C-alpha positions as CSV (number, residue, x, y, z in Angstrom):
1,X,86.7,128.9,123.5
2,X,89.1,126.7,121.5
3,X,89.0,126.2,117.7
4,X,87.7,122.7,118.0
5,X,84.8,123.7,120.3
6,X,83.9,126.5,118.0
7,X,83.8,124.2,115.0
8,X,81.9,121.5,116.9
9,X,79.3,124.0,118.0
10,X,78.9,125.3,114.5
11,X,78.5,121.7,113.2
12,X,75.9,120.7,115.8
13,X,73.8,123.8,115.2
14,X,74.1,123.3,111.4
15,X,72.8,119.8,111.9
16,X,69.7,121.1,113.7
17,X,69.1,123.9,111.2
18,X,69.1,121.3,108.4
19,X,66.7,119.1,110.3
20,X,64.2,121.9,111.0
21,X,64.6,123.2,107.5
22,X,63.6,119.9,105.8
23,X,61.0,118.4,108.3
24,X,57.7,119.5,109.6
25,X,58.6,119.3,113.3
26,X,55.4,120.9,114.8
27,X,56.6,121.6,118.3
28,X,59.0,124.5,117.4
29,X,56.9,126.8,115.4
30,X,57.4,128.0,111.8
31,X,60.2,130.5,112.7
32,X,62.4,128.1,114.7
33,X,64.4,126.9,111.7
34,X,65.0,130.5,110.6
35,X,66.4,131.3,114.1
36,X,68.7,128.3,113.9
37,X,69.9,129.4,110.4
38,X,70.7,132.9,111.7
39,X,72.4,131.4,114.8
40,X,74.6,129.1,112.7
41,X,75.4,132.0,110.5
42,X,76.6,134.0,113.6
43,X,78.7,131.0,114.7
44,X,80.3,130.8,111.3
45,X,81.1,134.5,111.2
46,X,82.7,134.0,114.6
47,X,84.9,131.3,113.1
48,X,85.8,133.6,110.2
49,X,86.7,136.4,112.6
50,X,88.8,134.0,114.8
51,X,90.7,132.9,111.7
52,X,91.2,136.5,110.6
53,X,92.4,137.8,114.0
54,X,94.8,134.9,114.4
55,X,95.9,134.6,110.7
56,X,99.4,135.7,111.4
57,X,99.9,133.0,114.0
58,X,97.9,130.1,112.5
59,X,97.3,130.8,108.8
60,X,100.1,130.0,106.4
61,X,100.3,132.5,103.5
62,X,100.2,129.8,100.9
63,X,96.8,128.6,102.3
64,X,95.2,132.0,102.5
65,X,93.5,132.0,99.1
66,X,92.1,128.5,99.5
67,X,90.6,129.3,102.9
68,X,89.1,132.5,101.7
69,X,87.4,130.7,98.8
70,X,86.1,128.1,101.3
71,X,84.7,130.9,103.5
72,X,83.1,132.7,100.5
73,X,81.4,129.5,99.4
74,X,80.1,128.7,102.8
75,X,78.8,132.2,103.4
76,X,77.0,132.1,100.0
77,X,75.4,128.8,100.9
78,X,74.4,130.2,104.3
79,X,72.7,133.2,102.7
80,X,70.8,131.0,100.3
81,X,69.8,128.7,103.2
82,X,68.5,131.7,105.3
83,X,66.5,133.1,102.3
84,X,65.1,129.6,101.7
85,X,64.0,129.2,105.3
86,X,62.5,132.7,105.4
87,X,60.5,132.0,102.3
88,X,59.3,128.7,103.8
89,X,58.2,130.5,107.0
90,X,56.0,132.8,104.9
91,X,54.2,130.0,103.1
92,X,56.3,129.5,99.9
93,X,58.7,126.7,99.1
94,X,61.3,127.7,96.6
95,X,63.4,124.7,97.6
96,X,60.8,122.2,96.5
97,X,60.5,124.1,93.3
98,X,64.2,123.9,92.6
99,X,64.7,120.4,94.0
100,X,61.5,118.5,93.5
101,X,63.0,115.2,94.5
102,X,62.8,115.0,98.4
103,X,65.4,112.1,98.5
104,X,67.9,114.3,96.8
105,X,67.4,117.0,99.5
106,X,68.0,114.5,102.2
107,X,71.2,113.3,100.5
108,X,72.3,116.9,100.1
109,X,71.6,117.6,103.8
110,X,73.5,114.5,104.9
111,X,76.5,115.5,102.7
112,X,76.4,119.0,104.3
113,X,76.6,117.5,107.8
114,X,79.5,115.3,106.9
115,X,81.4,118.3,105.4
116,X,80.8,120.5,108.4
117,X,81.5,117.9,111.1
118,X,84.5,116.2,109.5
119,X,85.9,118.1,106.6
120,X,86.1,121.5,108.2
121,X,87.9,120.2,111.3
122,X,90.2,118.1,109.2
123,X,91.1,121.1,107.1
124,X,91.8,123.1,110.2
125,X,94.1,120.5,111.7
126,X,95.7,119.5,108.4
127,X,96.4,122.9,106.9
128,X,95.1,126.0,108.7
129,X,96.2,125.1,112.2
130,X,98.8,122.5,111.3
131,X,101.6,124.3,113.2
132,X,99.3,125.1,116.1
133,X,98.4,121.5,116.7
134,X,102.0,120.4,116.2
135,X,103.3,123.0,118.7
136,X,100.5,122.1,121.1
137,X,101.6,118.4,121.0
138,X,105.2,119.4,121.6
139,X,104.2,121.7,124.5
140,X,102.1,118.9,126.1
141,X,105.0,116.5,125.7
142,X,107.4,118.9,127.3
143,X,105.1,119.4,130.2
144,X,105.4,115.7,131.0
145,X,109.1,115.5,130.3
146,X,111.5,117.8,132.2
147,X,114.4,117.0,129.8
148,X,112.3,118.2,126.8
149,X,111.4,121.4,128.7
150,X,115.2,122.0,129.3
151,X,115.9,121.3,125.6
152,X,113.2,123.7,124.6
153,X,114.6,126.4,126.8
154,X,118.1,125.8,125.4
155,X,117.0,126.1,121.8
156,X,115.0,129.2,122.6
157,X,118.1,130.7,124.1
158,X,120.1,129.6,121.0
159,X,117.6,131.3,118.7
160,X,118.0,134.5,120.6
161,X,121.8,134.4,120.4
162,X,121.7,133.7,116.7
163,X,120.4,137.2,116.2
164,X,123.9,138.5,117.2
165,X,126.0,135.5,116.3
166,X,124.7,133.3,113.4
167,X,127.1,130.5,114.4
168,X,125.9,130.4,118.1
169,X,123.9,127.2,117.6
170,X,126.8,125.4,115.9
171,X,129.2,126.5,118.6
172,X,126.9,125.2,121.4
173,X,126.4,122.0,119.3
174,X,130.1,121.5,119.0
175,X,130.5,121.7,122.8
176,X,127.6,119.3,123.3
177,X,129.3,116.9,120.8
178,X,132.6,117.1,122.6
179,X,131.0,116.5,126.0
180,X,129.5,113.3,124.7
181,X,132.7,112.1,123.1
182,X,134.9,113.0,126.1
183,X,132.5,111.2,128.4
184,X,132.7,108.0,126.3
185,X,136.5,108.2,125.8
186,X,137.6,109.2,129.3
187,X,139.5,106.6,131.4
188,X,141.8,106.8,134.4
189,X,144.4,108.6,132.3
190,X,141.9,111.1,130.9
191,X,141.0,111.5,127.2
192,X,143.3,110.3,124.4
193,X,143.5,113.5,122.4
194,X,144.7,111.8,119.2
195,X,141.7,109.4,119.2
196,X,139.4,112.3,119.8
197,X,140.9,114.2,116.8
198,X,140.7,111.1,114.6
199,X,137.0,110.6,115.5
200,X,136.1,114.2,114.8
201,X,138.1,114.1,111.5
202,X,136.5,110.9,110.3
203,X,133.0,111.9,111.2
204,X,133.5,115.4,109.8
205,X,134.8,114.1,106.5
206,X,131.9,111.7,106.2
207,X,129.4,114.5,107.1
208,X,130.6,116.3,104.0
209,X,129.5,113.5,101.8
210,X,126.4,112.7,103.8
211,X,125.1,116.3,103.8
212,X,125.4,116.6,100.0
213,X,123.7,113.2,99.6
214,X,120.8,114.2,101.8
215,X,120.4,117.6,100.1
216,X,120.7,116.6,96.5
217,X,119.9,112.9,96.3
218,X,117.4,112.3,99.0
219,X,115.6,115.6,99.1
220,X,116.0,117.0,95.6
221,X,115.8,113.5,94.0
222,X,118.8,113.9,91.8
223,X,120.4,110.8,90.4
224,X,123.5,109.7,92.4
225,X,125.6,109.7,89.3
226,X,124.6,113.4,88.6
227,X,125.8,114.5,92.0
228,X,129.0,112.4,92.5
229,X,131.7,111.1,90.3
230,X,131.7,107.4,91.4
231,X,134.7,105.1,91.3
232,X,134.1,101.4,91.7
233,X,137.0,99.1,92.7
234,X,137.4,95.5,91.7
235,X,135.6,94.4,94.8
236,X,132.5,96.5,94.0
237,X,133.1,99.2,96.6
238,X,132.1,102.7,95.6
239,X,134.1,105.8,96.2
240,X,132.5,109.2,95.7
241,X,134.1,112.4,94.4
242,X,132.5,115.8,93.7
243,X,133.0,119.5,93.8
244,X,130.2,120.0,96.3
245,X,131.9,117.7,98.8
246,X,135.3,119.4,98.2
247,X,133.7,122.8,99.0
248,X,132.6,121.6,102.4
249,X,135.8,119.7,103.1
250,X,138.5,121.9,101.6
251,X,137.5,125.0,99.8
252,X,134.8,127.1,101.5
253,X,135.6,129.8,104.1
254,X,134.0,127.5,106.8
255,X,135.2,124.2,105.4
256,X,136.8,121.7,107.7
257,X,140.3,122.3,106.3
258,X,139.9,126.1,106.5
259,X,139.0,125.9,110.2
260,X,141.7,123.4,111.0
261,X,144.4,125.4,109.1
262,X,143.3,128.7,110.7
263,X,143.5,127.2,114.2
264,X,146.9,125.6,113.6
265,X,148.3,128.9,112.2
266,X,146.9,130.8,115.2
267,X,148.5,128.4,117.7
268,X,151.9,127.7,116.0
269,X,154.2,129.1,113.3
270,X,155.0,125.5,112.2
271,X,154.2,124.6,108.6
272,X,150.8,123.2,107.8
273,X,150.5,119.7,106.5
274,X,150.5,119.4,102.7
275,X,146.8,119.0,102.0
276,X,147.4,118.4,98.3
277,X,149.7,115.5,99.1
278,X,147.2,114.0,101.4
279,X,144.5,114.2,98.8
280,X,146.8,112.6,96.2
281,X,147.6,109.8,98.6
282,X,143.9,109.1,99.2
283,X,143.2,109.0,95.5
284,X,146.1,106.7,94.9
285,X,145.1,104.2,97.6
286,X,141.4,103.7,96.4
287,X,140.7,100.0,96.2
288,X,143.8,99.1,98.1
289,X,144.5,98.0,101.7
290,X,146.1,101.4,102.5
291,X,142.9,103.3,101.9
292,X,141.7,105.1,105.0
293,X,144.8,104.3,107.1
294,X,146.2,107.5,108.5
295,X,150.0,108.0,108.1
296,X,150.7,109.2,111.6
297,X,153.8,108.6,113.8
298,X,153.3,105.7,116.2
299,X,153.3,108.0,119.3
300,X,150.3,109.8,117.9
301,X,148.2,106.9,116.5
302,X,144.6,106.7,117.5
303,X,142.8,103.7,118.9
304,X,141.2,102.6,115.7
305,X,140.9,103.3,112.0
306,X,138.6,106.1,110.7
307,X,136.1,103.8,108.9
308,X,135.3,102.0,112.1
309,X,134.7,105.3,113.9
310,X,132.2,106.2,111.2
311,X,130.5,102.8,111.4
312,X,130.3,102.7,115.1
313,X,129.6,106.4,116.0
314,X,127.8,108.2,113.1
315,X,124.3,106.9,113.7
316,X,124.6,107.4,117.5
317,X,125.9,111.0,117.3
318,X,123.9,112.1,114.2
319,X,120.8,113.2,116.2
320,X,122.9,115.4,118.5
321,X,124.7,117.0,115.6
322,X,121.6,117.4,113.5
323,X,119.6,119.1,116.3
324,X,121.9,122.1,116.2
325,X,122.0,122.5,112.5
326,X,119.4,124.3,110.4
327,X,120.7,122.8,107.2
328,X,122.6,119.6,106.2
329,X,125.6,121.6,105.0
330,X,126.2,123.0,108.4
331,X,127.1,119.7,109.9
332,X,130.7,119.8,108.6
333,X,131.0,123.3,110.1
334,X,129.9,122.0,113.5
335,X,132.6,119.3,113.4
336,X,135.1,121.8,112.3
337,X,134.3,124.0,115.3
338,X,134.7,121.0,117.6
339,X,138.1,120.2,116.1
340,X,139.2,123.7,116.7
341,X,138.3,123.4,120.4
342,X,140.2,120.2,120.7
343,X,143.3,121.6,119.0
344,X,143.3,124.6,121.3
345,X,142.7,122.5,124.5
346,X,145.4,120.0,123.5
347,X,148.0,122.3,122.2
348,X,150.4,121.5,125.1
349,X,150.0,117.8,124.5
350,X,150.1,117.6,120.7
351,X,151.5,120.1,118.3
352,X,148.7,121.9,116.4
353,X,150.2,121.1,113.0
354,X,150.4,117.4,113.9
355,X,146.8,117.6,115.2
356,X,145.8,119.1,111.8
357,X,147.5,116.2,110.0
358,X,145.6,113.6,112.1
359,X,142.3,115.3,111.3
360,X,142.8,115.6,107.6
361,X,144.3,112.1,107.2
362,X,141.1,110.8,108.6
363,X,138.7,113.3,107.0
364,X,139.8,113.1,103.4
365,X,139.2,109.3,102.9
366,X,136.0,109.3,104.9
367,X,134.6,112.0,102.6
368,X,134.8,109.5,99.7
369,X,132.7,106.7,101.3
370,X,128.9,106.3,101.1
371,X,126.3,104.9,103.5
372,X,126.8,101.4,102.2
373,X,130.1,101.4,104.0
374,X,128.4,102.0,107.3
375,X,125.8,99.3,106.8
376,X,128.3,96.6,105.5
């Protein structure tokens, strides 16, 4: 029997018990209402036992005390109701002595019906069994959509692999991202590696800003000026600086630059690009026409400028990237892992240190722009 059936049966029997308790329906005998009271009590105890047995699966810890108080109150009312009906069946009427106004008793009965029929079920769906009904909808949807079943199986497999490798989901996500980009960029000559690197660098750089904005401005409701140092040029365009962004882009162990530099060093003894010089150039071109224009040799130029890649691709690729990330600050790491794969695959076509320069020439300026750049 499902939760909904159990609650519905309890509500219906509770309705009849109220009816027999407060009317003189001659066809059922004086003990019928008492029997219904005892029956509804048994049904309610079944509900309590069901909740208790399944509390680990369905009952969030933070809701436990609230639900126990509700159960205690309902059991107290049920005991009082049974005693009241029993006294009535023996000729007394303590209810009329306590509540002399019959209209008030009818109002109280009606309110009890509403609470049991609607409120209990609403509480169950909204709080007690919130995850249960959510998962049930997902399962029902997946049963009608083969692609959702495949996706569900994939993420189940990823969760298992995470137990051994915490980065398993991000690695698979980076492969998924590369497949989508390669499919879009491929022509009769193949995939232009420089363009692929520029796209990943631009999107990776922007993801550093976007993840910090989502975590601190959108979710934690901090003021924008408290999270970023904002520079406004003469045309009113905003540029965003901040230590939190730099950590994801340049400083952390798994920052984009750390991953790019590590792969370049692994593949070639050639010197890494001067990241401090690139950062200084980006800062010096803010507000000018050279901002966001990569300084790359002509033979390695990409098909477009970084800001256009962010404008045209971010919103389309964001759902794919986000689905493999547990937290916003993992998105730059996913892009970094994808960049590493491209550098490794394209090492015979483009020198790894040149690939690293393309990525960072695109990533650094794009980490300074905000969502208004995309929507303009």
